[in-house]
C-alpha distance (Angstrom), angle and dihedral (degrees) to the residues before:
residue distance angle dihedral
M1 . . .
A2 3.80 . .
T3 3.81 132.6 .
A4 3.77 134.6 -152.2
S5 3.81 128.3 -165.3
V6 3.81 103.7 -129.9
N7 3.81 126.9 166.7
G8 3.81 92.0 -17.8
V9 3.83 93.5 -50.8
R10 3.81 127.8 102.2
L11 3.81 103.6 -133.1
R12 3.78 122.1 -158.8
Y13 3.79 115.8 -141.6
D14 3.82 142.4 163.0
E15 3.78 123.2 -142.8
S16 3.78 129.5 -171.6
G17 3.77 140.5 160.2
V18 3.78 135.6 29.0
G19 3.77 132.6 -98.1
P20 3.80 133.1 49.7
A21 3.76 116.4 2.1
L22 3.83 126.3 -101.0
L23 3.82 118.5 -176.0
L24 3.84 114.1 -161.2
S25 3.81 122.8 -166.9
H26 3.81 123.8 -163.4
G27 3.81 132.0 -132.4
F28 3.78 126.1 -99.0
G29 3.77 111.2 -70.8
A30 3.80 93.6 17.0
T31 3.82 132.1 90.1
G32 3.77 137.8 -133.6
R33 3.81 88.6 -92.6
M34 3.77 89.4 78.3
W35 3.83 84.3 79.4
D36 3.82 95.8 55.2
G37 3.82 91.2 109.3
E38 3.81 92.5 53.0
R39 3.79 92.0 48.2
R40 3.82 88.6 55.2
A41 3.80 94.9 42.8
L42 3.81 95.3 49.4
A43 3.77 102.0 34.1
D44 3.80 94.8 104.5
R45 3.81 92.1 58.8
W46 3.80 109.5 19.8
R47 3.78 140.5 47.1
V48 3.83 98.6 -129.5
I49 3.81 121.2 -164.3
A50 3.80 122.2 -171.7
W51 3.79 121.5 178.6
D52 3.82 144.5 180.0
M53 3.79 115.0 -112.0
R54 3.78 123.1 -137.4
G55 3.78 110.3 -66.6
H56 3.79 93.3 19.8
G57 3.79 136.2 101.0
D58 3.77 117.8 -35.1
T59 3.81 97.6 -19.6
E60 3.81 108.7 121.3
S61 3.77 102.4 -123.5
P62 3.81 135.8 -165.8
D63 3.79 121.4 -101.3
D64 3.83 89.5 -143.6
P65 3.85 108.7 96.4
A66 3.81 89.3 -150.9
Q67 3.83 88.9 68.4
Y68 3.80 92.6 73.0
S69 3.80 123.9 83.2
A70 3.78 142.0 119.4
D71 3.81 89.2 -105.6
L72 3.80 91.9 54.5
T73 3.80 89.8 47.1
V74 3.78 90.2 54.2
G75 3.81 88.2 50.7
D76 3.79 89.9 51.7
M77 3.83 90.8 51.7
R78 3.79 90.8 52.4
G79 3.81 92.2 44.5
L80 3.81 92.1 50.6
L81 3.79 92.2 50.2
L82 3.80 92.4 48.9
H83 3.83 89.8 46.8
L84 3.80 87.1 57.4
G85 3.78 92.9 46.7
I86 3.80 94.0 -110.3
R87 3.79 118.0 141.3
R88 3.81 98.3 175.3
A89 3.81 132.4 21.2
V90 3.76 146.4 159.8
I91 3.81 103.4 -94.4
G92 3.79 119.0 -150.8
G93 3.77 144.5 154.3
L94 3.79 148.4 154.7
S95 3.79 125.8 -108.5
L96 3.84 105.8 -35.3
G97 3.78 86.5 10.7
G98 3.82 89.8 58.0
Y99 3.79 92.3 48.9
V100 3.79 93.7 52.2
S101 3.82 88.8 45.5
L102 3.83 87.6 60.0
A103 3.81 89.6 46.0
F104 3.82 89.7 49.9
H105 3.80 91.2 53.3
A106 3.80 91.3 47.9
R107 3.82 90.1 56.3
Y108 3.80 101.2 31.8
P109 3.80 109.4 26.6
E110 3.79 90.2 152.7
M111 3.84 89.2 63.1
T112 3.81 94.1 48.3
R113 3.80 117.0 89.4
A114 3.84 94.2 172.8
L115 3.81 140.1 -21.1
V116 3.81 130.4 -121.4
L117 3.81 111.1 -168.5
C118 3.82 116.2 -173.8
D119 3.81 127.9 -171.7
T120 3.76 90.9 -27.3
G121 3.79 143.9 116.4
P122 3.79 137.9 -139.9
G123 3.81 97.7 -120.4
Y124 3.78 126.2 -112.1
R125 3.77 136.8 -57.9
N126 3.79 91.3 -170.5
P127 3.84 109.9 82.4
E128 3.82 93.2 -148.8
A129 3.80 92.7 52.3
R130 3.79 90.2 47.5
A131 3.78 90.5 49.8
G132 3.81 89.6 53.2
W133 3.81 90.6 51.9
N134 3.79 90.9 48.4
E135 3.76 92.4 49.2
R136 3.82 89.3 57.1
A137 3.82 90.2 48.1
F138 3.82 91.4 51.6
R139 3.80 90.1 47.5
R140 3.78 90.4 53.6
A141 3.80 89.7 50.2
D142 3.81 90.6 51.9
E143 3.79 90.8 49.9
L144 3.79 91.7 50.9
E145 3.80 91.0 51.9
S146 3.81 93.8 46.5
R147 3.83 101.5 38.3
G148 3.78 104.2 19.7
L149 3.80 128.5 -138.6
E150 3.81 92.5 -31.3
V151 3.83 88.3 86.3
L152 3.82 87.7 75.0
A153 3.81 92.0 61.5
G154 3.80 92.8 83.0
S155 3.80 95.2 44.3
S156 3.80 133.4 91.2
R157 3.78 119.9 -49.5
E158 3.81 98.6 -98.5
M159 3.81 89.2 55.5
R160 3.81 95.1 45.8
E161 3.78 91.4 51.9
S162 3.80 91.8 50.1
V163 3.82 100.5 51.5
R164 3.84 94.7 102.5
R165 3.81 92.6 45.7
H166 3.79 98.8 63.2
R167 3.80 118.7 94.4
S168 3.81 100.0 -158.5
A169 3.79 137.5 19.9
T170 3.79 87.6 -157.2
W171 3.78 92.9 57.0
L172 3.81 89.0 49.1
A173 3.80 90.3 49.8
N174 3.80 88.7 52.5
A175 3.82 88.4 52.0
A176 3.82 90.9 51.6
R177 3.79 92.9 53.3
G178 3.79 96.9 39.4
M179 3.81 106.0 31.0
L180 3.80 107.8 20.4
A181 3.81 92.0 46.1
Q182 3.81 113.3 77.7
D183 3.79 133.6 -135.9
G184 3.78 120.6 -161.7
S185 3.81 134.1 -21.8
R186 3.80 102.3 -88.5
V187 3.81 94.3 115.2
I188 3.80 96.0 51.7
D189 3.81 89.9 41.3
S190 3.82 90.1 56.3
L191 3.84 95.8 60.6
P192 3.85 97.6 93.0
T193 3.84 90.4 49.7
I194 3.82 94.3 59.1
K195 3.79 109.4 114.3
V196 3.81 101.7 169.7
P197 3.83 123.3 92.9
T198 3.78 108.8 -84.5
L199 3.81 131.0 -162.7
I200 3.82 119.3 -165.5
I201 3.80 117.2 -166.1
V202 3.82 125.9 -175.8
G203 3.79 135.1 166.2
D204 3.79 115.2 -115.3
Q205 3.82 88.5 -129.5
D206 3.82 94.4 50.6
E207 3.80 93.2 99.0
P208 3.82 98.8 173.0
F209 3.83 91.9 55.0
L210 3.81 103.9 37.6
A211 3.78 92.7 84.9
P212 3.84 95.3 44.7
C213 3.82 90.3 49.3
R214 3.79 91.8 50.0
Y215 3.78 89.0 47.4
M216 3.81 92.3 53.0
A217 3.81 90.4 47.4
G218 3.79 89.0 56.2
K219 3.79 94.8 47.0
I220 3.82 103.3 41.2
P221 3.82 109.5 76.7
G222 3.81 111.0 -114.2
A223 3.81 95.1 -3.6
R224 3.80 118.0 163.9
L225 3.82 117.5 -138.0
E226 3.80 120.5 -158.3
I227 3.83 121.6 -177.1
I228 3.80 113.0 -158.6
K229 3.81 113.7 -144.1
G230 3.79 117.2 -131.2
A231 3.82 93.7 14.7
G232 3.77 131.2 120.7
H233 3.79 129.3 -169.0
S234 3.83 92.7 -46.8
S235 3.81 94.2 57.8
N236 3.82 94.7 164.5
L237 3.80 91.5 52.2
D238 3.82 97.3 39.0
Q239 3.82 96.4 49.8
P240 3.81 106.3 12.6
E241 3.82 97.4 165.6
A242 3.82 94.3 51.8
F243 3.80 91.4 42.1
D244 3.78 95.0 49.3
R245 3.81 91.4 46.6
V246 3.79 91.7 54.1
L247 3.77 92.9 44.1
G248 3.79 93.4 46.4
D249 3.80 92.6 49.4
F250 3.80 91.0 51.1
L251 3.77 94.1 47.9
G252 3.79 90.3 47.3
S253 3.81 90.3 54.2
L254 3.81 95.2 56.8
P255 3.79 116.1 113.6
P256 3.80 113.5 -111.0
E257 3.77 118.3 -95.0
P258 3.79 115.2 -102.2
A259 3.80 112.9 -94.9
């Protein structure tokens, strides 16, 4: 385990392998360790970095709820890459991690070599739909504050396997209100402007995210959609061999970086 002081927060991250850089971000309620399998599978060809977002895992997080947002998360991603001497990387993530990967590209396209978007969505253009999503995020925050981390036990696999790794239910509640909740439509509006190679992966049993993933595949020019059979929301954990094969094939197809 390594740490980096970025934007006033001590981020925990794991790094393995050699070669071009791949930054992987986890879903809400999970940690960077959900990508341990990918770090092992790709270590002979890729420099893979997985990290814990604010409020999650072993990252030392602020007590101030105002210090949690998608924009601040994007800033942490950039700061971590620069800390590691990386100016350009493949940016990917699952669920919340996929959403902030899109947000990262929207702000820093010059640092984005390609996108890997797993079991995720681009947010909402419709204010009522976005308000419904945010209401669920706020409800999850309230549950975390009232019942503690045990509320994750009945959630998707990547959350269940991360329960013991979180340091504070309050920090995670702050993340739900500030990072999981969404503000505006700039991420979904950015889809047609994406010019980098994009891989979209979704489990065939991940019903809430099948339609958003198909939507993104139709809006992002040249995007590749892969549906993993027998996988739910945690497609890389549910079907690791199929997931890693698809991811490895995509990464291997990327054009080389300019010298």
